[in-house]
C-alpha positions as a Markdown table, in Angstrom:
| # | Residue | x | y | z |
|---|---|---|---|---|
| 1 | Met | -9.7 | 62.7 | -61.2 |
| 2 | Lys | -9.3 | 66.2 | -62.6 |
| 3 | Ala | -13.0 | 67.4 | -62.9 |
| 4 | Ser | -15.5 | 67.8 | -60.3 |
| 5 | Tyr | -18.0 | 65.7 | -62.2 |
| 6 | Leu | -14.8 | 63.1 | -61.7 |
| 7 | Thr | -16.3 | 61.2 | -58.5 |
| 8 | Glu | -15.8 | 58.1 | -57.3 |
| 9 | Lys | -19.5 | 58.1 | -57.6 |
| 10 | Ser | -20.7 | 59.4 | -60.7 |
| 11 | Ile | -18.2 | 56.8 | -61.8 |
| 12 | Ala | -19.6 | 53.3 | -60.6 |
| 13 | Glu | -23.6 | 55.2 | -61.3 |
| 14 | Phe | -22.1 | 55.1 | -64.8 |
| 15 | Ile | -20.6 | 51.7 | -65.0 |
| 16 | Ser | -23.7 | 50.5 | -63.0 |
| 17 | Arg | -26.2 | 51.5 | -65.3 |
| 18 | Ala | -24.6 | 50.5 | -68.4 |
| 19 | Leu | -24.3 | 47.1 | -67.2 |
| 20 | Ala | -27.4 | 46.7 | -66.2 |
| 21 | Glu | -28.3 | 48.2 | -69.9 |
| 22 | Asp | -25.4 | 45.2 | -70.8 |
| 23 | Ile | -26.4 | 42.2 | -68.9 |
| 24 | Gly | -30.2 | 42.3 | -68.0 |
| 25 | Asp | -30.8 | 39.1 | -66.4 |
| 26 | Gly | -27.4 | 37.5 | -66.9 |
| 27 | Asp | -24.7 | 37.6 | -69.1 |
| 28 | His | -25.9 | 34.1 | -70.4 |
| 29 | Ser | -23.7 | 33.6 | -73.2 |
| 30 | Ser | -21.0 | 33.6 | -71.0 |
| 31 | Leu | -22.9 | 31.3 | -68.6 |
| 32 | Ala | -24.1 | 29.2 | -70.6 |
| 33 | Ser | -20.7 | 28.1 | -72.5 |
| 34 | Ile | -17.9 | 28.7 | -69.9 |
| 35 | Pro | -17.4 | 26.9 | -66.7 |
| 36 | Asn | -18.3 | 29.2 | -63.4 |
| 37 | Asp | -14.4 | 28.4 | -62.3 |
| 38 | Ala | -12.2 | 29.0 | -65.1 |
| 39 | Gln | -9.5 | 31.4 | -65.1 |
| 40 | Asn | -8.4 | 33.2 | -67.5 |
| 41 | Gln | -6.6 | 36.4 | -69.0 |
| 42 | Ala | -7.1 | 38.9 | -72.0 |
| 43 | Arg | -5.0 | 41.4 | -73.4 |
| 44 | Leu | -6.4 | 44.6 | -75.1 |
| 45 | Leu | -4.9 | 45.1 | -78.2 |
| 46 | Val | -4.4 | 48.8 | -80.2 |
| 47 | Lys | -5.7 | 48.5 | -83.7 |
| 48 | Gly | -5.7 | 52.3 | -84.6 |
| 49 | Asp | -3.1 | 55.5 | -84.3 |
| 50 | Gly | -3.5 | 58.2 | -81.7 |
| 51 | Ile | -4.2 | 59.2 | -78.5 |
| 52 | Leu | -5.2 | 56.5 | -76.0 |
| 53 | Ala | -7.9 | 57.2 | -73.3 |
| 54 | Gly | -10.1 | 55.1 | -70.9 |
| 55 | Val | -7.7 | 53.0 | -69.8 |
| 56 | Glu | -8.9 | 54.5 | -65.8 |
| 57 | Leu | -12.2 | 54.0 | -66.9 |
| 58 | Ala | -11.5 | 50.1 | -67.8 |
| 59 | Gly | -10.2 | 49.6 | -63.9 |
| 60 | Tyr | -13.3 | 50.8 | -62.9 |
| 61 | Ile | -15.1 | 48.5 | -65.5 |
| 62 | Phe | -13.6 | 45.5 | -64.7 |
| 63 | Asn | -12.9 | 45.8 | -60.9 |
| 64 | Gln | -17.4 | 46.7 | -60.6 |
| 65 | Val | -17.8 | 43.5 | -62.0 |
| 66 | Asp | -15.9 | 41.4 | -60.5 |
| 67 | Pro | -13.2 | 43.4 | -57.6 |
| 68 | Asp | -11.1 | 40.0 | -58.4 |
| 69 | Leu | -9.9 | 40.8 | -61.8 |
| 70 | Gln | -6.4 | 42.0 | -61.8 |
| 71 | Val | -6.0 | 44.5 | -64.6 |
| 72 | Glu | -2.5 | 45.7 | -65.1 |
| 73 | Val | -1.8 | 48.6 | -66.9 |
| 74 | Leu | 0.9 | 49.4 | -69.5 |
| 75 | Leu | -0.7 | 52.1 | -71.2 |
| 76 | Lys | -1.9 | 54.5 | -69.6 |
| 77 | Asp | -4.5 | 57.4 | -70.7 |
| 78 | Gly | -2.8 | 59.9 | -72.8 |
| 79 | Ala | -0.4 | 58.0 | -74.6 |
| 80 | Glu | -0.2 | 57.6 | -77.7 |
| 81 | Val | -0.3 | 55.0 | -79.3 |
| 82 | Lys | 0.2 | 52.7 | -82.9 |
| 83 | Tyr | -1.5 | 49.8 | -84.2 |
| 84 | Gly | -0.6 | 46.5 | -82.5 |
| 85 | Asp | 0.3 | 47.9 | -78.9 |
| 86 | Val | -1.1 | 46.3 | -75.9 |
| 87 | Ala | -2.9 | 49.0 | -73.3 |
| 88 | Leu | -3.4 | 46.7 | -70.5 |
| 89 | Thr | -4.2 | 43.2 | -70.0 |
| 90 | Val | -7.0 | 41.0 | -67.1 |
| 91 | Lys | -6.7 | 38.1 | -65.4 |
| 92 | Gly | -9.8 | 35.8 | -63.3 |
| 93 | Lys | -12.7 | 34.4 | -64.1 |
| 94 | Ala | -13.5 | 33.9 | -67.9 |
| 95 | Gln | -17.5 | 34.6 | -67.4 |
| 96 | Ser | -16.6 | 38.1 | -65.4 |
| 97 | Ile | -13.7 | 39.0 | -68.2 |
| 98 | Leu | -16.2 | 38.5 | -70.8 |
| 99 | Thr | -19.1 | 40.2 | -69.1 |
| 100 | Ala | -17.0 | 42.9 | -68.8 |
| 101 | Glu | -15.2 | 43.4 | -72.9 |
| 102 | Arg | -18.0 | 44.9 | -74.3 |
| 103 | Leu | -18.7 | 48.2 | -72.3 |
| 104 | Val | -14.7 | 48.5 | -71.7 |
| 105 | Leu | -14.6 | 48.1 | -75.4 |
| 106 | Asn | -17.1 | 50.7 | -76.1 |
| 107 | Cys | -16.1 | 53.0 | -73.8 |
| 108 | Met | -12.3 | 53.5 | -74.3 |
| 109 | Gln | -13.5 | 53.3 | -78.5 |
| 110 | Arg | -15.5 | 56.4 | -77.7 |
| 111 | Met | -13.3 | 57.9 | -75.8 |
| 112 | Ser | -9.9 | 57.5 | -77.6 |
| 113 | Gly | -11.1 | 58.6 | -80.5 |
| 114 | Ile | -12.2 | 61.8 | -78.7 |
| 115 | Ala | -9.0 | 62.5 | -77.4 |
| 116 | Thr | -7.6 | 62.2 | -80.5 |
| 117 | Tyr | -9.2 | 64.5 | -82.4 |
| 118 | Thr | -9.2 | 66.9 | -79.9 |
| 119 | His | -5.3 | 66.4 | -79.8 |
| 120 | Tyr | -5.6 | 67.1 | -83.4 |
| 121 | Leu | -6.7 | 70.2 | -83.1 |
| 122 | Asn | -4.8 | 71.1 | -80.5 |
| 123 | Thr | -1.7 | 70.6 | -82.9 |
| 124 | Leu | -3.3 | 73.4 | -85.2 |
| 125 | Ile | -4.0 | 75.6 | -83.0 |
| 126 | Ala | -0.4 | 75.7 | -81.4 |
| 127 | Gly | 0.9 | 78.8 | -80.3 |
| 128 | Thr | -1.9 | 81.1 | -79.9 |
| 129 | Lys | -3.4 | 81.5 | -76.6 |
| 130 | Ala | -7.3 | 80.3 | -77.8 |
| 131 | Lys | -8.3 | 77.2 | -75.9 |
| 132 | Leu | -9.7 | 74.2 | -77.1 |
| 133 | Leu | -13.7 | 74.2 | -75.7 |
| 134 | Asp | -15.9 | 70.9 | -75.3 |
| 135 | Thr | -19.8 | 71.7 | -75.6 |
| 136 | Arg | -23.0 | 70.5 | -74.4 |
| 137 | Lys | -23.2 | 68.3 | -78.3 |
| 138 | Thr | -22.9 | 64.2 | -76.2 |
| 139 | Thr | -24.2 | 61.5 | -75.9 |
| 140 | Pro | -27.0 | 61.4 | -73.5 |
| 141 | Asn | -25.8 | 59.2 | -70.5 |
| 142 | Phe | -22.4 | 59.7 | -71.8 |
| 143 | Arg | -21.5 | 62.9 | -71.3 |
| 144 | Ile | -19.1 | 62.4 | -68.1 |
| 145 | Met | -16.7 | 60.2 | -70.3 |
| 146 | Glu | -17.1 | 62.3 | -73.1 |
| 147 | Lys | -15.9 | 65.4 | -70.8 |
| 148 | Trp | -12.8 | 62.9 | -69.5 |
| 149 | Ala | -11.8 | 62.1 | -73.0 |
| 150 | Val | -11.1 | 66.0 | -74.3 |
| 151 | Leu | -8.9 | 66.3 | -71.1 |
| 152 | Ile | -7.3 | 63.4 | -71.5 |
| 153 | Gly | -6.8 | 64.6 | -75.3 |
| 154 | Gly | -5.5 | 68.1 | -74.0 |
| 155 | Gly | -8.7 | 70.1 | -74.3 |
| 156 | Val | -10.7 | 72.0 | -71.5 |
| 157 | Asn | -14.4 | 71.6 | -70.6 |
| 158 | His | -16.9 | 74.4 | -70.9 |
| 159 | Arg | -19.9 | 73.5 | -68.3 |
| 160 | Phe | -20.9 | 70.2 | -67.7 |
| 161 | Gly | -24.6 | 70.8 | -68.0 |
| 162 | Leu | -27.5 | 73.5 | -67.6 |
| 163 | Phe | -27.2 | 73.9 | -64.1 |
| 164 | Asp | -23.4 | 74.9 | -63.2 |
| 165 | Met | -22.8 | 78.2 | -65.6 |
| 166 | Ile | -24.7 | 80.6 | -67.5 |
| 167 | Ile | -25.1 | 80.8 | -71.4 |
| 168 | Leu | -27.2 | 83.2 | -73.4 |
| 169 | Lys | -27.9 | 82.1 | -76.7 |
| 170 | Asp | -29.5 | 83.4 | -79.5 |
| 171 | Asn | -32.6 | 82.3 | -78.7 |
| 172 | His | -32.5 | 83.4 | -75.2 |
| 173 | Val | -31.7 | 86.7 | -76.9 |
| 174 | Asp | -34.2 | 86.8 | -79.2 |
| 175 | Tyr | -36.5 | 85.5 | -76.4 |
| 176 | Ala | -35.5 | 87.8 | -73.6 |
| 177 | Gly | -36.1 | 91.0 | -75.9 |
| 178 | Gly | -32.3 | 91.4 | -77.0 |
| 179 | Ile | -28.7 | 91.5 | -75.4 |
| 180 | Arg | -29.3 | 93.9 | -72.1 |
| 181 | Glu | -32.6 | 92.3 | -71.1 |
| 182 | Ala | -31.3 | 89.0 | -71.7 |
| 183 | Ile | -28.4 | 90.2 | -69.3 |
| 184 | Glu | -30.2 | 92.0 | -66.9 |
| 185 | Ala | -33.0 | 89.5 | -66.3 |
| 186 | Thr | -30.3 | 87.3 | -66.0 |
| 187 | Gln | -28.5 | 89.0 | -63.4 |
| 188 | Arg | -32.2 | 89.7 | -61.0 |
| 189 | Tyr | -32.4 | 86.0 | -61.0 |
| 190 | Leu | -29.2 | 85.2 | -59.8 |
| 191 | Lys | -29.6 | 87.4 | -57.3 |
| 192 | Glu | -33.0 | 86.3 | -56.5 |
| 193 | Lys | -32.0 | 82.4 | -56.2 |
| 194 | Gly | -28.8 | 83.5 | -54.5 |
| 195 | Lys | -26.6 | 81.4 | -57.2 |
| 196 | Asp | -22.9 | 82.4 | -58.3 |
| 197 | Leu | -22.9 | 81.5 | -61.4 |
| 198 | Arg | -20.6 | 82.9 | -64.5 |
| 199 | Ile | -22.7 | 84.3 | -67.2 |
| 200 | Glu | -21.2 | 84.0 | -71.1 |
| 201 | Val | -23.5 | 85.9 | -73.9 |
| 202 | Glu | -23.6 | 85.3 | -77.1 |
| 203 | Thr | -22.9 | 88.1 | -80.1 |
| 204 | Arg | -24.2 | 87.2 | -83.5 |
| 205 | Asn | -22.7 | 91.0 | -84.8 |
| 206 | Leu | -20.5 | 93.6 | -84.0 |
| 207 | Glu | -23.8 | 95.7 | -83.0 |
| 208 | Glu | -24.5 | 92.8 | -80.3 |
| 209 | Val | -20.8 | 93.1 | -79.2 |
| 210 | Lys | -21.1 | 96.9 | -78.0 |
| 211 | Glu | -24.4 | 96.2 | -76.7 |
| 212 | Ala | -23.1 | 93.5 | -74.1 |
| 213 | Leu | -19.7 | 95.9 | -73.4 |
| 214 | Glu | -22.5 | 98.5 | -72.4 |
| 215 | Thr | -24.0 | 96.3 | -70.3 |
| 216 | Gly | -21.6 | 94.3 | -68.4 |
| 217 | Gly | -22.5 | 92.2 | -65.8 |
| 218 | Ile | -21.3 | 89.3 | -67.6 |
| 219 | His | -17.8 | 87.0 | -68.1 |
| 220 | Arg | -17.1 | 85.6 | -71.3 |
| 221 | Ile | -18.4 | 86.8 | -74.3 |
| 222 | Met | -19.0 | 84.5 | -77.2 |
| 223 | Leu | -18.2 | 85.3 | -80.8 |
| 224 | Asp | -20.6 | 82.9 | -83.1 |
| 225 | Asn | -20.0 | 82.3 | -86.9 |
| 226 | Met | -18.9 | 85.6 | -87.4 |
| 227 | Thr | -15.8 | 85.7 | -90.3 |
| 228 | Pro | -12.4 | 86.0 | -88.7 |
| 229 | Glu | -12.2 | 89.8 | -90.2 |
| 230 | Met | -15.3 | 90.6 | -88.0 |
| 231 | Met | -13.6 | 88.7 | -84.9 |
| 232 | Arg | -11.2 | 90.1 | -84.7 |
| 233 | Glu | -12.5 | 93.4 | -84.8 |
| 234 | Ala | -14.3 | 92.4 | -81.9 |
| 235 | Val | -11.5 | 91.1 | -80.0 |
| 236 | Ala | -10.3 | 94.6 | -80.4 |
| 237 | Thr | -13.7 | 95.8 | -79.5 |
| 238 | Ile | -13.6 | 93.8 | -76.0 |
| 239 | Gly | -9.9 | 95.0 | -75.3 |
| 240 | Gly | -9.7 | 92.0 | -73.0 |
| 241 | Arg | -12.2 | 93.3 | -70.7 |
| 242 | Phe | -14.3 | 90.2 | -71.0 |
| 243 | Glu | -13.3 | 86.4 | -72.0 |
| 244 | Thr | -14.0 | 85.9 | -75.7 |
| 245 | Glu | -15.2 | 82.4 | -77.6 |
| 246 | Ala | -15.0 | 81.8 | -81.1 |
| 247 | Ser | -18.0 | 79.3 | -81.7 |
| 248 | Gly | -20.2 | 78.4 | -84.3 |
| 249 | Gly | -19.1 | 75.8 | -87.4 |
| 250 | Ile | -15.6 | 75.8 | -86.7 |
| 251 | Thr | -13.6 | 72.9 | -88.4 |
| 252 | Glu | -10.0 | 70.9 | -88.6 |
| 253 | Ala | -9.8 | 73.4 | -92.2 |
| 254 | Thr | -10.5 | 77.1 | -90.3 |
| 255 | Ile | -9.6 | 76.6 | -86.4 |
| 256 | Ala | -5.9 | 78.2 | -86.7 |
| 257 | Glu | -7.3 | 81.6 | -88.5 |
| 258 | Val | -9.8 | 81.9 | -86.2 |
| 259 | Ala | -7.1 | 81.4 | -82.9 |
| 260 | Lys | -5.3 | 83.9 | -84.6 |
| 261 | Cys | -8.4 | 86.1 | -84.4 |
| 262 | Gly | -6.8 | 86.4 | -80.0 |
| 263 | Val | -9.7 | 84.8 | -79.0 |
| 264 | Asp | -9.3 | 83.3 | -75.7 |
| 265 | Phe | -11.4 | 80.1 | -76.7 |
| 266 | Ile | -12.5 | 77.7 | -79.3 |
| 267 | Ser | -15.8 | 75.6 | -78.8 |
| 268 | Val | -16.0 | 73.2 | -80.9 |
| 269 | Gly | -19.0 | 70.5 | -81.6 |
| 270 | Ala | -17.1 | 68.2 | -83.5 |
| 271 | Leu | -15.1 | 67.1 | -80.8 |
| 272 | Thr | -17.6 | 64.7 | -79.4 |
| 273 | His | -20.3 | 64.7 | -81.9 |
| 274 | Ser | -18.9 | 64.0 | -85.2 |
| 275 | Ile | -15.6 | 62.4 | -84.2 |
| 276 | Lys | -14.0 | 58.5 | -85.1 |
| 277 | Ser | -14.3 | 55.7 | -82.5 |
| 278 | Met | -10.8 | 53.9 | -82.6 |
| 279 | Asp | -10.4 | 49.9 | -83.2 |
| 280 | Leu | -9.4 | 47.9 | -79.6 |
| 281 | Ser | -9.8 | 44.5 | -79.3 |
| 282 | Leu | -10.2 | 42.4 | -75.8 |
| 283 | Lys | -8.3 | 39.4 | -77.5 |
| 284 | Ala | -7.7 | 36.0 | -75.1 |
| 285 | Tyr | -4.3 | 34.2 | -74.9 |
């Protein structure tokens, strides 16, 4: 486990909800066609190239469906894989294998796609100090696994949700009446509530960067949708007083230039909202 949200409880609760969605009052296809005492085995085949993710989760899923299933892991999370590799094998009650099959594949295919794309973007910013961040642009009820996949791919998790860090984005700033008003109101709120949360503020131009610097009491300044020239000037103006994060429409075609601007972090929503899943299958043998 590498993150606070990855607990035995949170993983078990996710699996329970997902199984309830899929199984309902029973896996009638397997119950109807396979003898209750039939024993069998299957292997998880990789049908693409990239970074494997979700292997540890697969073990939890198989175990929760049937603790008697025996899983042998052949390739661990984070492994570079190619077409034809076998990630794991599972042996035991045939009905249980079939019941767990789709949830294992759904999770691993999407997680592997995310890990693969995260790894790829990291290669594009290698040699810079920038760290690749995910966002909250995740699939509802699947965020825990998508953020886990980002970690497996070598990225860094941003805040998990609205509760564990404050980000004052453009709408917050506009509704509050400006950068200073938003920051000062937030500081008062945290003091009144006795909460210790990091504060990040989004800026859209150099004037807002300067206002954030003058107001202070924050941890990070987001540089949103800025040109590389403006971003370099903003980083120089901030001068290391606060962390910096580039955000807004950053793609594989632009990320290297953004990283060279000297920012500490680069957040990319596409890590979780626009990836292609890796093709995997679970086959009897």
